HTML snippet that shows the backbone in 3Dmol.js (N, CA, C, O; Angstrom):
<script src="https://3Dmol.org/build/3Dmol-min.js"></script>
<div id="view" style="width:600px;height:400px;position:relative"></div>
<script>
const pdb = `
ATOM      1  N   MET A   1       0.821  -1.198   0.000  1.00  0.00           N
ATOM      2  CA  MET A   1       0.000   0.000   0.000  1.00  0.00           C
ATOM      3  C   MET A   1       0.871   1.269   0.000  1.00  0.00           C
ATOM      4  O   MET A   1       0.603   2.215  -0.741  1.00  0.00           O
ATOM      5  N   ALA A   2       1.904   1.273   0.835  1.00  0.00           N
ATOM      6  CA  ALA A   2       2.793   2.434   0.908  1.00  0.00           C
ATOM      7  C   ALA A   2       3.508   2.639  -0.418  1.00  0.00           C
ATOM      8  O   ALA A   2       3.741   3.772  -0.839  1.00  0.00           O
ATOM      9  N   GLN A   3       3.852   1.539  -1.071  1.00  0.00           N
ATOM     10  CA  GLN A   3       4.538   1.637  -2.365  1.00  0.00           C
ATOM     11  C   GLN A   3       3.608   2.254  -3.415  1.00  0.00           C
ATOM     12  O   GLN A   3       4.048   3.060  -4.235  1.00  0.00           O
ATOM     13  N   GLU A   4       2.322   1.878  -3.391  1.00  0.00           N
ATOM     14  CA  GLU A   4       1.347   2.448  -4.325  1.00  0.00           C
ATOM     15  C   GLU A   4       1.173   3.939  -4.074  1.00  0.00           C
ATOM     16  O   GLU A   4       1.068   4.728  -5.013  1.00  0.00           O
ATOM     17  N   LYS A   5       1.142   4.320  -2.794  1.00  0.00           N
ATOM     18  CA  LYS A   5       1.002   5.736  -2.441  1.00  0.00           C
ATOM     19  C   LYS A   5       2.206   6.530  -2.945  1.00  0.00           C
ATOM     20  O   LYS A   5       2.053   7.615  -3.505  1.00  0.00           O
ATOM     21  N   THR A   6       3.392   5.984  -2.744  1.00  0.00           N
ATOM     22  CA  THR A   6       4.613   6.643  -3.212  1.00  0.00           C
ATOM     23  C   THR A   6       4.594   6.788  -4.733  1.00  0.00           C
ATOM     24  O   THR A   6       4.975   7.827  -5.273  1.00  0.00           O
ATOM     25  N   GLU A   7       4.151   5.745  -5.410  1.00  0.00           N
ATOM     26  CA  GLU A   7       4.068   5.774  -6.872  1.00  0.00           C
ATOM     27  C   GLU A   7       3.069   6.831  -7.340  1.00  0.00           C
ATOM     28  O   GLU A   7       3.331   7.557  -8.299  1.00  0.00           O
ATOM     29  N   MET A   8       1.930   6.916  -6.662  1.00  0.00           N
ATOM     30  CA  MET A   8       0.918   7.921  -7.016  1.00  0.00           C
ATOM     31  C   MET A   8       1.460   9.329  -6.795  1.00  0.00           C
ATOM     32  O   MET A   8       1.237  10.223  -7.613  1.00  0.00           O
ATOM     33  N   GLN A   9       2.171   9.522  -5.690  1.00  0.00           N
ATOM     34  CA  GLN A   9       2.751  10.838  -5.413  1.00  0.00           C
ATOM     35  C   GLN A   9       3.789  11.205  -6.469  1.00  0.00           C
ATOM     36  O   GLN A   9       3.873  12.357  -6.895  1.00  0.00           O
ATOM     37  N   ARG A  10       4.565  10.234  -6.880  1.00  0.00           N
ATOM     38  CA  ARG A  10       5.578  10.472  -7.913  1.00  0.00           C
ATOM     39  C   ARG A  10       4.914  10.884  -9.227  1.00  0.00           C
ATOM     40  O   ARG A  10       5.370  11.803  -9.907  1.00  0.00           O
ATOM     41  N   HIS A  11       3.834  10.191  -9.568  1.00  0.00           N
ATOM     42  CA  HIS A  11       3.098  10.532 -10.787  1.00  0.00           C
ATOM     43  C   HIS A  11       2.486  11.923 -10.684  1.00  0.00           C
ATOM     44  O   HIS A  11       2.491  12.685 -11.651  1.00  0.00           O
ATOM     45  N   TYR A  12       1.960  12.249  -9.509  1.00  0.00           N
ATOM     46  CA  TYR A  12       1.372  13.568  -9.308  1.00  0.00           C
ATOM     47  C   TYR A  12       2.436  14.655  -9.491  1.00  0.00           C
ATOM     48  O   TYR A  12       2.186  15.662 -10.154  1.00  0.00           O
ATOM     49  N   VAL A  13       3.614  14.455  -8.908  1.00  0.00           N
ATOM     50  CA  VAL A  13       4.694  15.437  -9.031  1.00  0.00           C
ATOM     51  C   VAL A  13       5.111  15.581 -10.492  1.00  0.00           C
ATOM     52  O   VAL A  13       5.324  16.695 -10.970  1.00  0.00           O
ATOM     53  N   MET A  14       5.228  14.468 -11.197  1.00  0.00           N
ATOM     54  CA  MET A  14       5.588  14.523 -12.620  1.00  0.00           C
ATOM     55  C   MET A  14       4.535  15.301 -13.406  1.00  0.00           C
ATOM     56  O   MET A  14       4.869  16.135 -14.248  1.00  0.00           O
ATOM     57  N   TYR A  15       3.264  15.024 -13.124  1.00  0.00           N
ATOM     58  CA  TYR A  15       2.172  15.717 -13.808  1.00  0.00           C
ATOM     59  C   TYR A  15       2.219  17.207 -13.496  1.00  0.00           C
ATOM     60  O   TYR A  15       2.075  18.036 -14.395  1.00  0.00           O
ATOM     61  N   TYR A  16       2.417  17.548 -12.237  1.00  0.00           N
ATOM     62  CA  TYR A  16       2.465  18.949 -11.830  1.00  0.00           C
ATOM     63  C   TYR A  16       3.619  19.671 -12.522  1.00  0.00           C
ATOM     64  O   TYR A  16       3.437  20.770 -13.046  1.00  0.00           O
ATOM     65  N   GLU A  17       4.798  19.063 -12.528  1.00  0.00           N
ATOM     66  CA  GLU A  17       5.964  19.684 -13.163  1.00  0.00           C
ATOM     67  C   GLU A  17       5.746  19.880 -14.657  1.00  0.00           C
ATOM     68  O   GLU A  17       6.116  20.912 -15.218  1.00  0.00           O
ATOM     69  N   MET A  18       5.143  18.884 -15.294  1.00  0.00           N
ATOM     70  CA  MET A  18       4.873  18.991 -16.724  1.00  0.00           C
ATOM     71  C   MET A  18       3.853  20.103 -16.997  1.00  0.00           C
ATOM     72  O   MET A  18       4.030  20.900 -17.918  1.00  0.00           O
ATOM     73  N   SER A  19       2.803  20.150 -16.203  1.00  0.00           N
ATOM     74  CA  SER A  19       1.775  21.180 -16.370  1.00  0.00           C
ATOM     75  C   SER A  19       2.365  22.567 -16.161  1.00  0.00           C
ATOM     76  O   SER A  19       2.089  23.491 -16.926  1.00  0.00           O
ATOM     77  N   TYR A  20       3.173  22.704 -15.128  1.00  0.00           N
ATOM     78  CA  TYR A  20       3.795  23.989 -14.840  1.00  0.00           C
ATOM     79  C   TYR A  20       4.712  24.410 -15.992  1.00  0.00           C
ATOM     80  O   TYR A  20       4.683  25.561 -16.430  1.00  0.00           O
ATOM     81  N   GLY A  21       5.520  23.472 -16.475  1.00  0.00           N
ATOM     82  CA  GLY A  21       6.426  23.771 -17.585  1.00  0.00           C
ATOM     83  C   GLY A  21       5.681  24.188 -18.841  1.00  0.00           C
ATOM     84  O   GLY A  21       6.093  25.120 -19.531  1.00  0.00           O
ATOM     85  N   LEU A  22       4.584  23.498 -19.141  1.00  0.00           N
ATOM     86  CA  LEU A  22       3.783  23.858 -20.317  1.00  0.00           C
ATOM     87  C   LEU A  22       3.156  25.234 -20.150  1.00  0.00           C
ATOM     88  O   LEU A  22       3.088  26.011 -21.102  1.00  0.00           O
ATOM     89  N   ASN A  23       2.700  25.533 -18.943  1.00  0.00           N
ATOM     90  CA  ASN A  23       2.095  26.835 -18.677  1.00  0.00           C
ATOM     91  C   ASN A  23       3.119  27.956 -18.855  1.00  0.00           C
ATOM     92  O   ASN A  23       2.815  28.987 -19.456  1.00  0.00           O
ATOM     93  N   VAL A  24       4.325  27.755 -18.336  1.00  0.00           N
ATOM     94  CA  VAL A  24       5.390  28.751 -18.490  1.00  0.00           C
ATOM     95  C   VAL A  24       5.715  28.942 -19.968  1.00  0.00           C
ATOM     96  O   VAL A  24       5.858  30.072 -20.436  1.00  0.00           O
ATOM     97  N   GLU A  25       5.830  27.843 -20.696  1.00  0.00           N
ATOM     98  CA  GLU A  25       6.142  27.920 -22.126  1.00  0.00           C
ATOM     99  C   GLU A  25       5.039  28.646 -22.891  1.00  0.00           C
ATOM    100  O   GLU A  25       5.324  29.433 -23.794  1.00  0.00           O
ATOM    101  N   MET A  26       3.784  28.386 -22.534  1.00  0.00           N
ATOM    102  CA  MET A  26       2.667  29.055 -23.191  1.00  0.00           C
ATOM    103  C   MET A  26       2.730  30.567 -22.957  1.00  0.00           C
ATOM    104  O   MET A  26       2.487  31.353 -23.873  1.00  0.00           O
ATOM    105  N   HIS A  27       3.057  30.969 -21.724  1.00  0.00           N
ATOM    106  CA  HIS A  27       3.165  32.400 -21.432  1.00  0.00           C
ATOM    107  C   HIS A  27       4.329  33.037 -22.188  1.00  0.00           C
ATOM    108  O   HIS A  27       4.225  34.175 -22.645  1.00  0.00           O
ATOM    109  N   LYS A  28       5.436  32.308 -22.320  1.00  0.00           N
ATOM    110  CA  LYS A  28       6.570  32.831 -23.086  1.00  0.00           C
ATOM    111  C   LYS A  28       6.180  33.034 -24.546  1.00  0.00           C
ATOM    112  O   LYS A  28       6.481  34.071 -25.137  1.00  0.00           O
ATOM    113  N   GLN A  29       5.513  32.044 -25.123  1.00  0.00           N
ATOM    114  CA  GLN A  29       5.103  32.142 -26.525  1.00  0.00           C
ATOM    115  C   GLN A  29       4.103  33.281 -26.726  1.00  0.00           C
ATOM    116  O   GLN A  29       4.147  33.978 -27.740  1.00  0.00           O
ATOM    117  N   SER A  30       3.206  33.467 -25.762  1.00  0.00           N
ATOM    118  CA  SER A  30       2.236  34.573 -25.845  1.00  0.00           C
ATOM    119  C   SER A  30       2.955  35.916 -25.814  1.00  0.00           C
ATOM    120  O   SER A  30       2.599  36.830 -26.558  1.00  0.00           O
ATOM    121  N   GLU A  31       3.955  36.036 -24.964  1.00  0.00           N
ATOM    122  CA  GLU A  31       4.718  37.278 -24.876  1.00  0.00           C
ATOM    123  C   GLU A  31       5.481  37.532 -26.175  1.00  0.00           C
ATOM    124  O   GLU A  31       5.539  38.668 -26.645  1.00  0.00           O
ATOM    125  N   ILE A  32       6.059  36.498 -26.752  1.00  0.00           N
ATOM    126  CA  ILE A  32       6.758  36.635 -28.032  1.00  0.00           C
ATOM    127  C   ILE A  32       5.790  37.116 -29.108  1.00  0.00           C
ATOM    128  O   ILE A  32       6.115  38.017 -29.881  1.00  0.00           O
ATOM    129  N   ALA A  33       4.599  36.515 -29.160  1.00  0.00           N
ATOM    130  CA  ALA A  33       3.599  36.906 -30.160  1.00  0.00           C
ATOM    131  C   ALA A  33       3.187  38.363 -29.973  1.00  0.00           C
ATOM    132  O   ALA A  33       3.039  39.094 -30.953  1.00  0.00           O
ATOM    133  N   LYS A  34       3.002  38.789 -28.728  1.00  0.00           N
ATOM    134  CA  LYS A  34       2.628  40.185 -28.468  1.00  0.00           C
ATOM    135  C   LYS A  34       3.719  41.136 -28.942  1.00  0.00           C
ATOM    136  O   LYS A  34       3.434  42.163 -29.559  1.00  0.00           O
ATOM    137  N   ARG A  35       4.962  40.790 -28.652  1.00  0.00           N
ATOM    138  CA  ARG A  35       6.071  41.660 -29.055  1.00  0.00           C
ATOM    139  C   ARG A  35       6.205  41.727 -30.573  1.00  0.00           C
ATOM    140  O   ARG A  35       6.456  42.794 -31.134  1.00  0.00           O
ATOM    141  N   LEU A  36       6.039  40.584 -31.235  1.00  0.00           N
ATOM    142  CA  LEU A  36       6.100  40.582 -32.700  1.00  0.00           C
ATOM    143  C   LEU A  36       4.976  41.419 -33.295  1.00  0.00           C
ATOM    144  O   LEU A  36       5.193  42.157 -34.256  1.00  0.00           O
ATOM    145  N   ASN A  37       3.775  41.310 -32.730  1.00  0.00           N
ATOM    146  CA  ASN A  37       2.656  42.119 -33.213  1.00  0.00           C
ATOM    147  C   ASN A  37       2.929  43.606 -33.031  1.00  0.00           C
ATOM    148  O   ASN A  37       2.578  44.412 -33.892  1.00  0.00           O
ATOM    149  N   THR A  38       3.549  43.970 -31.922  1.00  0.00           N
ATOM    150  CA  THR A  38       3.894  45.372 -31.676  1.00  0.00           C
ATOM    151  C   THR A  38       4.893  45.864 -32.718  1.00  0.00           C
ATOM    152  O   THR A  38       4.748  46.962 -33.257  1.00  0.00           O
ATOM    153  N   ILE A  39       5.901  45.051 -32.997  1.00  0.00           N
ATOM    154  CA  ILE A  39       6.907  45.425 -34.001  1.00  0.00           C
ATOM    155  C   ILE A  39       6.256  45.582 -35.371  1.00  0.00           C
ATOM    156  O   ILE A  39       6.528  46.547 -36.085  1.00  0.00           O
ATOM    157  N   ILE A  40       5.404  44.642 -35.733  1.00  0.00           N
ATOM    158  CA  ILE A  40       4.719  44.710 -37.029  1.00  0.00           C
ATOM    159  C   ILE A  40       3.875  45.975 -37.116  1.00  0.00           C
ATOM    160  O   ILE A  40       3.896  46.672 -38.131  1.00  0.00           O
ATOM    161  N   ALA A  41       3.134  46.271 -36.053  1.00  0.00           N
ATOM    162  CA  ALA A  41       2.287  47.473 -36.053  1.00  0.00           C
ATOM    163  C   ALA A  41       3.131  48.739 -36.201  1.00  0.00           C
ATOM    164  O   ALA A  41       2.691  49.704 -36.827  1.00  0.00           O
ATOM    165  N   GLN A  42       4.327  48.745 -35.635  1.00  0.00           N
ATOM    166  CA  GLN A  42       5.192  49.925 -35.715  1.00  0.00           C
ATOM    167  C   GLN A  42       5.799  50.116 -37.101  1.00  0.00           C
ATOM    168  O   GLN A  42       6.010  51.250 -37.529  1.00  0.00           O
ATOM    169  N   ILE A  43       6.083  49.023 -37.807  1.00  0.00           N
ATOM    170  CA  ILE A  43       6.720  49.179 -39.124  1.00  0.00           C
ATOM    171  C   ILE A  43       5.712  49.275 -40.268  1.00  0.00           C
ATOM    172  O   ILE A  43       6.060  49.728 -41.359  1.00  0.00           O
ATOM    173  N   MET A  44       4.477  48.859 -40.036  1.00  0.00           N
ATOM    174  CA  MET A  44       3.468  48.857 -41.108  1.00  0.00           C
ATOM    175  C   MET A  44       3.345  50.201 -41.827  1.00  0.00           C
ATOM    176  O   MET A  44       3.299  50.216 -43.057  1.00  0.00           O
ATOM    177  N   PRO A  45       3.290  51.327 -41.116  1.00  0.00           N
ATOM    178  CA  PRO A  45       3.125  52.609 -41.829  1.00  0.00           C
ATOM    179  C   PRO A  45       4.262  52.937 -42.794  1.00  0.00           C
ATOM    180  O   PRO A  45       4.081  53.737 -43.711  1.00  0.00           O
ATOM    181  N   TYR A  46       5.416  52.335 -42.599  1.00  0.00           N
ATOM    182  CA  TYR A  46       6.569  52.622 -43.445  1.00  0.00           C
ATOM    183  C   TYR A  46       6.633  51.736 -44.683  1.00  0.00           C
ATOM    184  O   TYR A  46       7.476  51.942 -45.556  1.00  0.00           O
ATOM    185  N   LEU A  47       5.747  50.756 -44.758  1.00  0.00           N
ATOM    186  CA  LEU A  47       5.736  49.840 -45.896  1.00  0.00           C
ATOM    187  C   LEU A  47       4.858  50.379 -47.015  1.00  0.00           C
ATOM    188  O   LEU A  47       3.939  51.164 -46.783  1.00  0.00           O
ATOM    189  N   SER A  48       5.157  49.942 -48.231  1.00  0.00           N
ATOM    190  CA  SER A  48       4.294  50.299 -49.356  1.00  0.00           C
ATOM    191  C   SER A  48       2.943  49.621 -49.162  1.00  0.00           C
ATOM    192  O   SER A  48       2.814  48.680 -48.379  1.00  0.00           O
ATOM    193  N   GLN A  49       1.951  50.106 -49.878  1.00  0.00           N
ATOM    194  CA  GLN A  49       0.608  49.529 -49.758  1.00  0.00           C
ATOM    195  C   GLN A  49       0.621  48.033 -50.088  1.00  0.00           C
ATOM    196  O   GLN A  49      -0.038  47.234 -49.424  1.00  0.00           O
ATOM    197  N   GLU A  50       1.376  47.675 -51.113  1.00  0.00           N
ATOM    198  CA  GLU A  50       1.467  46.263 -51.508  1.00  0.00           C
ATOM    199  C   GLU A  50       2.048  45.411 -50.378  1.00  0.00           C
ATOM    200  O   GLU A  50       1.538  44.333 -50.073  1.00  0.00           O
ATOM    201  N   HIS A  51       3.122  45.912 -49.765  1.00  0.00           N
ATOM    202  CA  HIS A  51       3.742  45.154 -48.677  1.00  0.00           C
ATOM    203  C   HIS A  51       2.856  45.131 -47.435  1.00  0.00           C
ATOM    204  O   HIS A  51       2.833  44.136 -46.710  1.00  0.00           O
ATOM    205  N   GLN A  52       2.135  46.206 -47.188  1.00  0.00           N
ATOM    206  CA  GLN A  52       1.204  46.213 -46.057  1.00  0.00           C
ATOM    207  C   GLN A  52       0.152  45.125 -46.231  1.00  0.00           C
ATOM    208  O   GLN A  52      -0.205  44.430 -45.280  1.00  0.00           O
ATOM    209  N   THR A  53      -0.336  44.989 -47.453  1.00  0.00           N
ATOM    210  CA  THR A  53      -1.333  43.953 -47.744  1.00  0.00           C
ATOM    211  C   THR A  53      -0.737  42.567 -47.538  1.00  0.00           C
ATOM    212  O   THR A  53      -1.377  41.690 -46.958  1.00  0.00           O
ATOM    213  N   GLN A  54       0.484  42.373 -48.012  1.00  0.00           N
ATOM    214  CA  GLN A  54       1.146  41.072 -47.846  1.00  0.00           C
ATOM    215  C   GLN A  54       1.357  40.737 -46.370  1.00  0.00           C
ATOM    216  O   GLN A  54       1.124  39.605 -45.946  1.00  0.00           O
ATOM    217  N   VAL A  55       1.796  41.721 -45.596  1.00  0.00           N
ATOM    218  CA  VAL A  55       2.025  41.498 -44.165  1.00  0.00           C
ATOM    219  C   VAL A  55       0.708  41.196 -43.460  1.00  0.00           C
ATOM    220  O   VAL A  55       0.638  40.276 -42.645  1.00  0.00           O
ATOM    221  N   ALA A  56      -0.337  41.963 -43.768  1.00  0.00           N
ATOM    222  CA  ALA A  56      -1.642  41.733 -43.140  1.00  0.00           C
ATOM    223  C   ALA A  56      -2.162  40.334 -43.465  1.00  0.00           C
ATOM    224  O   ALA A  56      -2.715  39.657 -42.598  1.00  0.00           O
ATOM    225  N   THR A  57      -1.984  39.908 -44.704  1.00  0.00           N
ATOM    226  CA  THR A  57      -2.410  38.561 -45.106  1.00  0.00           C
ATOM    227  C   THR A  57      -1.612  37.497 -44.356  1.00  0.00           C
ATOM    228  O   THR A  57      -2.178  36.510 -43.887  1.00  0.00           O
ATOM    229  N   ALA A  58      -0.308  37.696 -44.243  1.00  0.00           N
ATOM    230  CA  ALA A  58       0.543  36.730 -43.536  1.00  0.00           C
ATOM    231  C   ALA A  58       0.184  36.654 -42.052  1.00  0.00           C
ATOM    232  O   ALA A  58       0.169  35.569 -41.471  1.00  0.00           O
ATOM    233  N   VAL A  59      -0.101  37.795 -41.445  1.00  0.00           N
ATOM    234  CA  VAL A  59      -0.481  37.815 -40.025  1.00  0.00           C
ATOM    235  C   VAL A  59      -1.802  37.086 -39.823  1.00  0.00           C
ATOM    236  O   VAL A  59      -1.936  36.293 -38.891  1.00  0.00           O
ATOM    237  N   GLU A  60      -2.773  37.347 -40.682  1.00  0.00           N
ATOM    238  CA  GLU A  60      -4.065  36.654 -40.561  1.00  0.00           C
ATOM    239  C   GLU A  60      -3.897  35.156 -40.755  1.00  0.00           C
ATOM    240  O   GLU A  60      -4.534  34.363 -40.060  1.00  0.00           O
ATOM    241  N   ARG A  61      -3.049  34.764 -41.690  1.00  0.00           N
ATOM    242  CA  ARG A  61      -2.796  33.332 -41.911  1.00  0.00           C
ATOM    243  C   ARG A  61      -2.147  32.710 -40.677  1.00  0.00           C
ATOM    244  O   ARG A  61      -2.497  31.600 -40.278  1.00  0.00           O
ATOM    245  N   ALA A  62      -1.208  33.427 -40.080  1.00  0.00           N
ATOM    246  CA  ALA A  62      -0.523  32.920 -38.883  1.00  0.00           C
ATOM    247  C   ALA A  62      -1.501  32.717 -37.728  1.00  0.00           C
ATOM    248  O   ALA A  62      -1.331  31.799 -36.926  1.00  0.00           O
ATOM    249  N   LYS A  63      -2.513  33.558 -37.642  1.00  0.00           N
ATOM    250  CA  LYS A  63      -3.516  33.432 -36.575  1.00  0.00           C
ATOM    251  C   LYS A  63      -4.379  32.191 -36.751  1.00  0.00           C
ATOM    252  O   LYS A  63      -5.018  31.745 -35.798  1.00  0.00           O
ATOM    253  N   GLN A  64      -4.406  31.628 -37.953  1.00  0.00           N
ATOM    254  CA  GLN A  64      -5.283  30.498 -38.250  1.00  0.00           C
ATOM    255  C   GLN A  64      -4.543  29.159 -38.330  1.00  0.00           C
ATOM    256  O   GLN A  64      -5.127  28.154 -38.735  1.00  0.00           O
ATOM    257  N   VAL A  65      -3.279  29.141 -37.952  1.00  0.00           N
ATOM    258  CA  VAL A  65      -2.505  27.899 -38.003  1.00  0.00           C
ATOM    259  C   VAL A  65      -3.075  26.915 -36.984  1.00  0.00           C
ATOM    260  O   VAL A  65      -3.348  27.277 -35.840  1.00  0.00           O
ATOM    261  N   THR A  66      -3.248  25.673 -37.414  1.00  0.00           N
ATOM    262  CA  THR A  66      -3.799  24.642 -36.531  1.00  0.00           C
ATOM    263  C   THR A  66      -2.677  23.799 -35.929  1.00  0.00           C
ATOM    264  O   THR A  66      -1.539  23.833 -36.396  1.00  0.00           O
ATOM    265  N   MET A  67      -3.012  23.054 -34.899  1.00  0.00           N
ATOM    266  CA  MET A  67      -2.020  22.193 -34.249  1.00  0.00           C
ATOM    267  C   MET A  67      -1.447  21.164 -35.223  1.00  0.00           C
ATOM    268  O   MET A  67      -0.250  20.878 -35.194  1.00  0.00           O
ATOM    269  N   SER A  68      -2.299  20.610 -36.081  1.00  0.00           N
ATOM    270  CA  SER A  68      -1.815  19.587 -37.016  1.00  0.00           C
ATOM    271  C   SER A  68      -0.797  20.162 -38.001  1.00  0.00           C
ATOM    272  O   SER A  68       0.076  19.439 -38.480  1.00  0.00           O
ATOM    273  N   GLU A  69      -0.900  21.443 -38.303  1.00  0.00           N
ATOM    274  CA  GLU A  69       0.069  22.074 -39.198  1.00  0.00           C
ATOM    275  C   GLU A  69       1.412  22.302 -38.504  1.00  0.00           C
ATOM    276  O   GLU A  69       2.434  22.447 -39.174  1.00  0.00           O
ATOM    277  N   LEU A  70       1.420  22.336 -37.183  1.00  0.00           N
ATOM    278  CA  LEU A  70       2.652  22.567 -36.438  1.00  0.00           C
ATOM    279  C   LEU A  70       3.455  21.293 -36.238  1.00  0.00           C
ATOM    280  O   LEU A  70       4.642  21.359 -35.920  1.00  0.00           O
ATOM    281  N   VAL A  71       2.831  20.138 -36.417  1.00  0.00           N
ATOM    282  CA  VAL A  71       3.520  18.863 -36.232  1.00  0.00           C
ATOM    283  C   VAL A  71       4.409  18.611 -37.439  1.00  0.00           C
ATOM    284  O   VAL A  71       3.968  18.711 -38.585  1.00  0.00           O
ATOM    285  N   PHE A  72       5.643  18.288 -37.172  1.00  0.00           N
ATOM    286  CA  PHE A  72       6.604  18.103 -38.263  1.00  0.00           C
ATOM    287  C   PHE A  72       6.535  16.720 -38.818  1.00  0.00           C
ATOM    288  O   PHE A  72       7.275  16.388 -39.744  1.00  0.00           O
TER     289      PHE A  72
END
`;
const viewer = $3Dmol.createViewer("view");
viewer.addModel(pdb, "pdb");
viewer.setStyle({}, {cartoon: {color: "spectrum"}});
viewer.zoomTo();
viewer.render();
</script>
C-alpha cells in the first residue's frame, strides 16, 4: 500500500511539473507573439501599400494555423 502511495505521489509530481512547464512555455510564446505584433504594427506605416497587404495577409494566416500544421 505504501509503495502504491509513493508511486501515485511520484506521478502527481511529474504531472504537476509537466503542467507547470507547459504553462510557463505558453506564457513565453504569448509574450513573443505580443512583441512581434507590436513590431509589425510599428513598421506597417513605413511599408508600401502592396507590402502592407502582404504582411496583413501573412499575419491573418498565422492566426489560423492549426495544431496539425505545427507537427513536423
